[in-house]
C-alpha positions in Angstrom: -45.9 -70.3 -158.6 -43.3 -70.8 -155.9 -46.4 -70.0 -153.4 -48.8 -72.5 -155.3 -46.5 -74.9 -154.6 -46.1 -74.7 -151.3 -49.9 -74.7 -150.9 -49.5 -78.1 -152.8 -47.1 -79.6 -150.6 -49.0 -78.4 -147.6 -52.3 -79.7 -148.8 -54.0 -76.5 -148.8 -55.4 -77.0 -152.3 -58.4 -75.0 -151.6 -56.2 -71.7 -151.6 -54.7 -72.0 -154.7 -56.2 -69.1 -156.8 -57.9 -69.6 -160.1 -56.0 -70.1 -162.9 -58.6 -69.8 -166.0 -56.2 -69.0 -168.7 -55.5 -71.4 -171.6 -51.8 -72.5 -172.7 -50.7 -72.1 -176.3 -50.8 -75.4 -178.0 -47.7 -77.2 -178.1 -46.0 -77.5 -181.7 -47.2 -80.6 -183.5 -45.4 -79.8 -186.9 -43.4 -82.8 -187.1 -45.9 -85.2 -185.3 -48.4 -83.9 -188.2 -46.2 -84.5 -191.0 -45.4 -87.7 -189.5 -48.8 -88.4 -188.9 -50.0 -87.5 -193.1 -47.6 -89.8 -193.7 -48.4 -93.1 -191.8 -51.9 -92.9 -193.2 -50.5 -93.5 -196.4 -49.3 -97.0 -195.0 -52.0 -97.9 -192.0 -55.6 -97.6 -191.8 -56.4 -94.4 -189.4 -52.5 -94.0 -189.8 -52.2 -96.0 -187.1 -51.7 -99.5 -185.7 -54.1 -99.4 -182.6 -57.2 -97.5 -182.7 -56.8 -95.3 -179.8 -53.9 -94.2 -180.9 -55.5 -91.8 -183.7 -56.5 -89.3 -181.2 -60.0 -89.1 -182.7 -61.7 -88.2 -179.4 -59.3 -86.0 -178.2 -57.9 -82.5 -179.7 -55.0 -82.3 -182.7 -53.2 -85.2 -184.4 -51.6 -87.7 -182.8 -48.3 -87.2 -181.2 -45.2 -89.6 -182.3 -43.1 -90.8 -179.9 -39.4 -90.5 -180.2 -38.0 -91.4 -176.2 -38.8 -92.2 -172.5 -36.7 -92.1 -169.9 -37.9 -92.4 -166.2 -41.3 -91.0 -166.4 -41.0 -88.8 -169.0 -41.7 -89.2 -173.0 -40.5 -86.8 -175.5 -42.3 -86.6 -178.9 -40.6 -85.7 -182.2 -41.1 -82.1 -181.7 -39.0 -82.6 -178.6 -42.1 -81.8 -176.5 -41.4 -82.7 -172.8 -44.2 -84.8 -171.3 -44.9 -86.3 -167.4 -46.2 -89.9 -168.7 -49.2 -91.2 -166.9 -49.8 -93.4 -169.5 -46.7 -95.7 -169.2 -47.5 -97.8 -172.7 -50.9 -98.5 -171.3 -50.0 -99.8 -167.8 -47.0 -102.1 -167.9 -44.0 -99.9 -167.5 -44.4 -99.7 -163.6 -40.9 -99.1 -163.2 -41.1 -96.2 -166.0 -39.1 -96.0 -169.2 -35.7 -97.4 -170.1 -35.2 -98.9 -166.4 -31.3 -99.2 -166.0 -31.8 -103.0 -164.6 -34.4 -103.7 -167.8 -32.3 -102.3 -169.9 -28.7 -104.2 -168.9 -30.7 -107.5 -168.9 -32.0 -107.5 -172.4 -28.8 -106.2 -173.5 -26.6 -109.0 -171.9 -29.2 -111.6 -173.3 -29.0 -110.2 -177.3 -25.5 -110.8 -177.2 -26.2 -114.5 -177.4 -29.6 -113.5 -180.3 -32.8 -112.7 -179.8 -35.7 -115.4 -181.2 -35.2 -119.2 -181.1 -39.0 -120.4 -181.2 -37.1 -123.0 -179.0 -37.1 -123.5 -175.1 -34.7 -121.4 -173.1 -33.5 -121.3 -169.1 -35.2 -117.9 -169.4 -38.4 -119.2 -169.4 -37.9 -121.4 -166.5 -36.6 -118.6 -164.8 -39.5 -116.0 -165.0 -41.8 -119.0 -164.9 -40.4 -119.7 -161.3 -40.1 -116.3 -160.4 -44.2 -116.0 -160.8 -45.6 -119.2 -159.6 -43.3 -118.6 -156.2 -45.0 -115.3 -155.8 -48.1 -116.1 -156.5 -50.9 -118.7 -155.2 -53.2 -118.5 -158.1 -51.3 -120.4 -160.5 -49.7 -123.5 -160.1 -48.4 -124.0 -164.1 -48.4 -121.1 -167.0 -48.4 -121.1 -170.6 -46.6 -117.8 -172.0 -47.9 -116.3 -175.1 -47.0 -112.9 -177.3 -50.0 -111.0 -175.9 -52.6 -110.5 -173.9 -55.1 -111.1 -176.3 -54.0 -114.0 -177.3 -53.7 -115.3 -173.9 -57.6 -114.5 -173.0 -58.3 -116.2 -176.2 -56.3 -119.0 -175.4 -57.6 -119.2 -171.7 -61.4 -119.1 -173.2 -60.5 -121.8 -175.1 -59.0 -123.8 -172.3 -62.5 -123.2 -170.2 -64.0 -124.6 -173.1 -61.9 -128.0 -173.5 -62.1 -128.5 -170.1 -65.9 -128.2 -169.3 -67.0 -129.3 -172.6 -69.4 -126.4 -173.0 -69.3 -123.8 -175.5 -71.2 -120.5 -173.8 -68.8 -117.7 -172.3 -70.3 -114.8 -170.1 -68.9 -111.6 -169.8 -69.7 -108.2 -168.6 -70.5 -104.8 -170.7 -68.0 -102.1 -170.6 -65.1 -105.1 -170.3 -62.5 -105.5 -172.6 -60.3 -108.8 -173.3 -58.6 -108.3 -176.4 -60.0 -108.3 -180.0 -60.4 -112.1 -180.8 -63.7 -112.8 -182.2 -65.7 -114.4 -179.2 -65.1 -111.3 -177.0 -65.3 -108.6 -179.2 -69.0 -108.3 -178.5 -70.0 -105.2 -176.3 -66.9 -104.5 -175.0 -65.3 -101.5 -173.6 -61.6 -99.3 -174.4 -61.2 -98.6 -177.8 -64.8 -99.3 -179.2 -66.5 -97.3 -176.7 -64.0 -94.2 -177.6 -65.2 -94.8 -181.4 -68.8 -95.0 -180.0 -69.4 -98.5 -180.5 -70.6 -101.8 -178.8 -69.0 -104.6 -181.0 -66.7 -104.9 -184.2 -68.1 -105.6 -187.8 -66.6 -109.0 -189.0 -67.6 -111.2 -185.9 -69.8 -113.7 -187.1 -73.4 -113.8 -185.6 -72.5 -117.3 -184.6 -69.6 -116.7 -182.5 -71.6 -113.6 -181.0 -74.2 -115.8 -179.9 -72.2 -118.2 -177.7 -71.2 -114.9 -176.0 -73.6 -113.4 -173.1 -73.2 -110.0 -172.2 -74.5 -108.7 -168.8 -74.0 -105.7 -167.1 -71.6 -105.2 -164.0 -72.8 -105.9 -160.4 -76.3 -106.9 -161.4 -76.8 -110.3 -158.9 -80.5 -110.6 -160.8 -79.1 -110.7 -164.4 -76.2 -113.4 -163.5 -78.5 -115.2 -161.7 -80.9 -115.5 -164.6 -78.4 -116.5 -166.8 -77.5 -119.4 -165.1 -81.2 -120.4 -164.8 -81.8 -120.1 -168.5 -78.2 -121.8 -169.9 -77.8 -124.2 -167.2 -75.2 -126.5 -167.7 -74.1 -124.4 -170.9 -71.5 -122.0 -169.6 -68.2 -123.1 -169.8 -66.9 -119.6 -168.7 -67.8 -116.1 -166.8 -64.7 -113.9 -167.5 -64.4 -110.8 -166.0 -61.3 -108.0 -165.7 -59.9 -108.5 -162.0 -60.8 -104.9 -161.6 -62.5 -103.0 -164.7 -60.5 -100.9 -165.7 -60.9 -100.6 -169.8 -64.2 -98.4 -169.7 -63.5 -96.4 -166.7 -62.2 -97.6 -163.8 -65.3 -99.7 -162.3 -64.2 -101.2 -158.9 -66.6 -103.9 -157.6 -67.8 -104.6 -154.4 -65.9 -107.5 -152.8 -69.4 -109.3 -151.9 -70.4 -109.2 -155.7 -67.4 -110.8 -157.1 -67.7 -113.3 -153.7 -71.2 -114.1 -155.2 -69.4 -114.6 -158.5 -67.0 -117.0 -157.4 -70.0 -118.8 -155.3 -72.5 -119.0 -158.8 -69.7 -120.2 -160.6 -68.4 -122.6 -158.4 -72.2 -124.3 -157.9 -72.8 -124.4 -161.7 -69.6 -126.2 -162.7 -68.4 -123.4 -164.7 -65.0 -122.0 -164.6 -64.2 -118.1 -163.7 -61.5 -116.2 -165.3 -59.7 -113.1 -164.1 -58.1 -111.0 -166.8 -55.9 -109.4 -165.4 -54.1 -107.9 -168.0 -54.2 -104.5 -166.2 -54.5 -104.9 -162.6 -52.2 -108.2 -162.5 -48.7 -107.0 -161.3 -50.2 -103.8 -160.9 -52.6 -103.5 -158.4 -49.8 -106.1 -156.4 -47.7 -109.0 -157.2 -50.8 -111.5 -157.4 -53.1 -108.5 -158.5 -56.8 -108.0 -157.5 -57.1 -111.8 -157.1 -54.9 -111.2 -153.8 -57.1 -107.5 -153.6 -60.1 -109.3 -153.3 -58.9 -112.7 -151.6 -60.8 -114.7 -154.6 -59.2 -117.6 -156.4 -60.3 -117.3 -159.7 -59.7 -120.5 -161.9 -57.7 -119.4 -164.9 -56.1 -116.0 -164.6 -54.5 -114.0 -167.7 -52.0 -111.0 -167.6 -50.1 -109.3 -170.3 -47.1 -107.1 -171.1 -46.0 -106.3 -167.6 -44.6 -109.7 -167.3 -42.3 -108.4 -169.8 -41.3 -105.1 -169.0 -44.0 -103.5 -171.6 -42.4 -105.9 -174.3 -45.1 -108.4 -176.2 -45.5 -111.0 -174.1 -48.8 -112.4 -172.2 -49.5 -115.5 -169.9 -52.3 -117.7 -168.5 -52.4 -119.8 -165.7 -54.5 -122.1 -163.1 -54.2 -125.4 -161.0 -52.0 -128.0 -162.6 -54.9 -130.0 -163.1 -56.7 -127.7 -165.3 -53.2 -126.7 -167.4 -52.9 -130.2 -167.8 -55.5 -130.1 -170.6 -53.3 -128.1 -173.0 -51.4 -129.6 -175.2 -48.9 -131.5 -175.6 -50.6 -133.0 -172.3 -54.1 -132.5 -173.2 -56.4 -131.5 -176.1 -56.6 -128.5 -176.0 -54.5 -126.9 -178.5 -52.3 -123.5 -178.7 -49.1 -122.6 -179.8 -47.0 -119.7 -180.4 -43.5 -119.6 -182.6 -42.3 -116.6 -180.4 -44.0 -117.7 -176.8 -41.4 -117.5 -174.3 -39.3 -115.1 -176.4 -35.9 -114.4 -174.9 -36.1 -110.7 -174.8 -39.1 -110.5 -173.4 -38.0 -112.9 -170.8 -34.9 -111.2 -170.1 -37.5 -107.7 -169.5 -39.5 -109.7 -167.5 -37.2 -111.3 -165.5 -35.6 -108.0 -164.3 -39.1 -106.1 -163.9 -40.6 -108.8 -161.7 -37.4 -108.9 -159.6 -38.0 -105.4 -158.8 -41.8 -106.0 -157.9 -41.0 -108.6 -156.1 -38.7 -106.7 -153.4 -40.1 -106.1 -150.2 -42.1 -102.7 -149.8 -42.5 -101.9 -153.1 -45.8 -102.1 -153.7 -46.5 -100.1 -149.9 -44.2 -97.4 -151.4 -45.7 -96.9 -154.8 -49.3 -97.4 -153.8 -48.8 -95.0 -150.8 -47.3 -92.5 -153.6 -50.1 -92.9 -155.8 -53.0 -92.3 -153.3 -51.5 -89.3 -152.4 -51.1 -87.6 -155.9 -54.7 -88.8 -155.9 -56.5 -87.6 -152.9 -54.3 -84.1 -153.7 -56.1 -83.8 -156.9 -59.5 -84.2 -155.5 -59.3 -82.6 -152.2 -58.6 -79.7 -155.0 -61.7 -80.4 -156.9 -63.8 -80.9 -154.3 -62.7 -77.3 -152.7 -63.7 -75.9 -156.4 -67.1 -77.8 -155.9 -66.2 -79.0 -159.6 -68.2 -81.8 -160.9 -65.1 -84.6 -160.8 -63.7 -87.6 -159.3 -60.6 -89.6 -159.1 -61.2 -93.0 -158.8 -58.3 -95.0 -157.6 -56.9 -98.5 -156.9 -53.0 -99.4 -156.6 -51.3 -97.3 -158.8 -53.9 -96.8 -161.1 -56.8 -94.1 -161.4 -59.1 -92.4 -163.6 -60.4 -89.0 -163.9 -64.3 -88.7 -164.5 -66.1 -85.8 -164.9 -69.3 -86.6 -162.6 -70.3 -86.3 -159.2 -71.3 -89.5 -158.0 -69.0 -91.3 -155.3 -68.7 -94.9 -156.8 -69.2 -96.0 -160.2 -69.7 -99.8 -161.1 -71.0 -100.3 -164.6 -70.2 -98.7 -167.8 -73.7 -97.0 -167.9 -72.8 -95.1 -165.2 -70.5 -92.8 -167.8 -72.4 -89.9 -169.3 -70.8 -89.8 -173.0 -71.4 -86.2 -172.3 -68.7 -85.9 -169.9 -65.8 -86.9 -172.2 -66.5 -83.3 -173.9 -64.8 -81.9 -170.6 -62.1 -84.8 -170.8 -61.2 -83.4 -174.4 -60.5 -80.2 -173.3 -58.5 -81.5 -169.9 -56.5 -83.6 -172.5 -55.6 -80.5 -174.4 -54.7 -78.2 -171.6 -52.4 -80.9 -169.9 -50.6 -81.6 -173.5 -49.9 -78.2 -173.2 -48.5 -77.9 -169.5 -46.2 -81.0 -170.5 -48.7 -84.0 -168.9 -49.3 -86.9 -170.9 -52.5 -89.2 -170.4 -53.8 -91.6 -172.8 -55.6 -90.2 -175.7 -59.3 -91.2 -174.3 -61.3 -90.2 -171.3 -62.3 -93.6 -170.9 -59.0 -94.8 -170.5 -57.0 -95.3 -166.9 -53.7 -93.7 -166.1 -51.0 -95.2 -163.9 -48.0 -94.2 -161.4 -45.2 -95.9 -161.9 -41.8 -96.0 -159.5 -40.4 -93.5 -161.3 -42.5 -90.6 -160.6 -40.6 -88.5 -158.0 -42.6 -86.5 -155.5 -41.2 -83.3 -157.1 -42.7 -84.6 -160.9 -45.6 -85.4 -158.9 -46.2 -82.1 -157.6 -45.6 -80.5 -161.3 -47.9 -82.9 -162.7 -50.2 -81.7 -160.0 -50.4 -78.2 -160.7 -50.8 -78.7 -164.4 -53.9 -80.5 -163.2 -55.1 -78.2 -161.2 -54.6 -75.1 -163.6 -56.4 -77.6 -166.3 -59.4 -78.2 -164.4 -59.9 -74.4 -163.6 -59.6 -74.0 -167.6 -62.4 -77.1 -168.3 -64.4 -75.8 -165.5 -64.0 -72.4 -166.7 -65.6 -73.2 -170.0 
């Protein structure tokens, strides 16, 4: 084992001996019992579908603790966590400065349904460091932020139709739950029951990276399209990194047709960089949405735009949007502590370099073995794909059959103490809390797990 670690540190992944031994399954006795009990209370035993572990082996793990880059389940199994509460825990679990700030604020109460100075403080921190928004509105979730951005776009333009892209996920509001990514595709579905046909007809869905289709849509529905919405970097159905040229084309065609461009940065915002994918591409969206990362992982969201566009939101304008718990002081406190750390000089340079070294090492190992396996990455986000293409930019490029290999990988990694989200369509995240030592341990586990996957 020591020799293997030395080879990993020196970059000689191709010299690591093949290890095709499966690991015994971890104990899930307590988690399994909790799951059986939870099925009495919740549909499928969960409060969000992908948590049900339907696309991987075994019953869901019930998590009881998180600290740094680690989580522990109800059976006291310890894991190096790359799910990070689906991305927002960029500083890791239970970060001391977040915990202390939240505890300080909670001494004065936890909910008022009224303005607090904390809202001003977090808003100022965001706006001063983000050139793409002049005014913002806090919400209680990313779904709510996107839903509100769509309503704003319709109210601002006086148009009804929305264009979205197949494989992109924008939360579970009716008008956007059409050919979505993320949890729906995990269950082999593209749309949800319960979405009225009339709603779906106002949402035009086209493939990513297809200029011709986008041009035809604008020709067919000229003067009817309120907004085009895209994930800043699509990361809910694999990591589908778009070429800058395509995003520039998207910006141009929207501007030409008086249509608003919405960047859904619930995943990429403050994760790829403080200004997210907008800065990554150097493109100015008309409206941008963010999620839980601005609340340190607590339930919160936000949308923002120019002062002129945001002036259409009630009470200044006629587009109504409200939230009893919007700007909740506990979430604001966690957000202030989190974004203060992210705004420090060198934070993203160090984090992204660490993540890049991690994924490059895994790719070198897989390439040396001639495995049909690619690691796609941007910033501190990564995605494991069982494919031999160097570029994947559309949902159609993903072979559903490859998810069988992910199932094996997921089980082998859990048995080796590494936690990924329970779906091969989901991305993983490196946090500031992942030390080099823990990343080396995780790489060793991934190498062994890949050997097992490709030995079958």
